[in-house]
N, C-alpha and C positions, 0 to 999 in steps of 0.2 A: 896676475895670480888669481885663480878661481877659488872662492871660499865656499865651504859647505856650511849651510845655515839651518838652524833649528829655531822655531818660534814657539814660545810657551806663553800663553795669555788666556785668561779665563773668559775673555770677551771675543767671540768669533769675528765681530766687526773689526776689532783692532788687528786681528791676524790678517784679515782680508785687505785692510789698508796697507799694512806692511808688504804683503805679497804683491799687491798692485804696484806700489812704489818701486819695489826691486825689479819686477818683471817689465813694467812699462818703460822704465828709464834705461833699458838695455844694459843693466849691470851684469857683468859676466860672472855671476855667482849662482850657486845651485841651492834652492830651498829643498832640503832633503826630508824634512818632516815638520809638522805643526801639530799642536794639541792645545785644548782648553783645560786639560787636567794636569796639574803640576806633578802628581805622582807618576802618571804616564810619561811626563816630560823627563823625569829622572831616568827611566828605563830607555827612553829614546836617546838621551845623551850617552849613556853607557854603551848602548848598542851601536850607534852610528858614528861616534867619535867626531863631532862637528868641529869646525874651525871657530865658529862664533855662534852664540846663542842670544837671541832677543828674549829677555826674561822680564815678565811683568813682576812688579814688586808686590802689589796688592791683590792677593788671590785668596779665596775662602778656605780652601783645604790646607794649603801650605803657602807661605809667603815666598817670594823669589829668593830671599836670603836662606830660608829653610831648604829650598831646593838645592841651592849652591852648597850648603853645609852637608848635604847628603851625598855629595860626589867625593869619592876618596881622593882622586888626583885631578885637580882642575888644570887640564892641559889645553883649554880653549879660552877664547875671549868672550866677555859678556857685555852686552849692551842692555842696560836696565831700562825699563819703560815704567812710567808712573804718571798718574793724573794729578799728583799732589807734590808741591815743593815742601817736603817735610824733613824731619830730622835725618832721614836716611840719605837725602841728597848731600848734606854736609859731609857725611861719612864717605860717600862715594867720591866727592870732589877731593877730599883729603888724601885718598888713596889712588889718585890719578886714573880712575876708571871712567867709563863713559855712560851716559844716560840720555834718554830723550823723554820729553814731556808729551803726554797725550793731549789732543791728537797730534801725531808727528807730522812734520813738514818734509817735503822731498829733500831739501838741502840738509836737514838734520840727519836723516837716515843715510844719505849718500856720504856725508862727511864722516859719520860714525864708522861706516864700513871702510872708508879710506884709511882711517886711523888704524883699524884692525889690520888692514893689508900692509901698512907701513911697519907695524910692530912685527908682523910675521916675516916680512922681507928682511928686516933688520935683526931678526931673531932675539927680540926683547922678551924676556920671561916675565909675565905678569902674575904668576901664581902667588908670589909673596904678597903682592898688593891685595889680592882677593882674601888671603888668609888674615892679613891685617884688618881688612874690612870686617870679616866675620868675628874676629876676636874683639874688635871695638864694639860691635853690636851686641855680642854676647855679654860684654861687661857693662852694658848700658844700665841706666838706673831704673829702667822699667822692671816690673815685677808681676807676680801672680798674687791675687788676693782671694780669700775664701768668702763666698757669699752664701748665706743660709737660704735654703729653699724648703718647701713643705715636706720634701722627702729626704732631706739631708743638707748637702751643700754643693755649690758649683764653684770651680776655680776659673777665674777670668784673668786674661792677660791685659794688664793696664795699657800696654802698647796699643791695643785695639780700641781703647776707650777714648771717645772724643770729648764728651762732657757729661756731667751729672746735673739733674734738675730735681729740686725738692718738690714733693707733693704731699704736704702734711707730714704724717709719720712715715711716709714711704719716700723712696728715691727712684727716679727714672734714669737708667743708664742708657746712653746713646753711643753706639759703636760705629766704627768707620765703615762697616758694610751696611750701614743704615738700619740695622736691627736695634731693637730696644729691649730692655729688661726691667721689670718692676722688682725692686728690692724692698723687702719688708723691714727696713731700717731707716732712720732719719739720716739726712745728708751729713750731719755732724759726725755720726759714727762711721760712715764710709770715709770721710775725710781723715779720720784718725788711722785708717788702714793704709792710706796712700803715702808713697814717697813723694813729697811735694816739690821735688826738683823740677818736674815737668808739669805739675798740676798747680792751679791757683784758685783760691776761693774769691772770685771776682765780685760776688754778690751773695747775700744771705741765702739765695735760692739756687746758685749755680757754682759748680766747680768745673773749670775747663782744663783740657790738655793743651798746653801751649803749642805743640807741634801741629795742631790742626786748626790754628787761627789763620783765616784767609786775609783779613784786613782789620784795622782798628782805627776808629775815628776819634782823635783826641778831643775835638770840640763837642762831639755828640755823646761821648762816654759810652759808645756802643762798639762792640766787636762782632765780626761775622766769622762763623766757623766754615769749614770747607763744604759742609752740607747745606749752606745757605742760612742756617739758623742765626738770628741776631740776638745777642745776649748783652744786657746792661752791665756796666762796670760801676760799682759803688764809688761815689766821690771820695769817701773816707779811705777806700782801698786803692785809690788811683796811683798815688806815689809809689806804693809798694808794688803795684802791678807793673809800672814802668821799669822798676828795678828788676822785676821778674823777667820781663821781656829782654832786657839787656843781658842778663845772665844766661838766658836761653840761647842767645845768638853767639855767645862765647864758647 
C-alpha cells in the first residue's frame, strides 16, 4: 500500500531528515507536500487529502494540536514529532497514537509508517482517538493569565511557560520557544495567578512548570529544565516537591 504523506514542521532541517529517511530507504510512499508554516499545513491537508501527516508539536504560530483541531474531519493518520518528552506524550500514549522524538531514527520512522499501513489495511478508524486526545488537551489544567504591560496587558498561555525567575520587584518569564518576558510584578503575585497543578515554587526565586523538567538530582537538590537551565530546589520544599512530581506523573 502506497501512502500519501505530508510533513509539517517549523524546522526545515527536520523536514529534510524525514524526507531523506523515507526516500533513501526505498519506502514505497509519496511525500506530496511539506511546509514549515502550520497555517499553510492546514490548507495542504484540506487540499491534498493525505493518508498520513508527520506533525511537529512545538511550533511558534500554531501547535500541532491546534493544527489538528482546525481540521473538520480527521480522516488521516498522524505521526507526531517532538523534541521533548512532555505532558503531551502521555496524552498521545493514552490514545494509542504514534509519535517520534527528534532527531528521529530510521527504525522509528519506518515502524511508524508500517503501523499506519497496517491500520489502513485493517480499516481501523482512528478518528475517535484523535478527538479524545484533543478533548483531553482542551480540558487540561493549563490556562491563560493576564500580565500588565506599559500599554495595557498581555495574555500568556501558561502551557508555554517553562519557569519564572525572581529579579527584585520584577519577574522574568522564560518560555518554551526560549523567549523571555520581563514582568513588572514580584514573583509572589504571579504565583497567585497560576493554577499550581503543573507549577511549583521550588525556591524563593523560582517557579517551574513540571512538564519541562529534564532531570532532577536528589542528592544535589538541583533540577535541569529542557533548555539546560539548572534550578535549585529548596531543602524545606523538597518533600512537597517530590509529592508534586509524583502527582504530575499520575
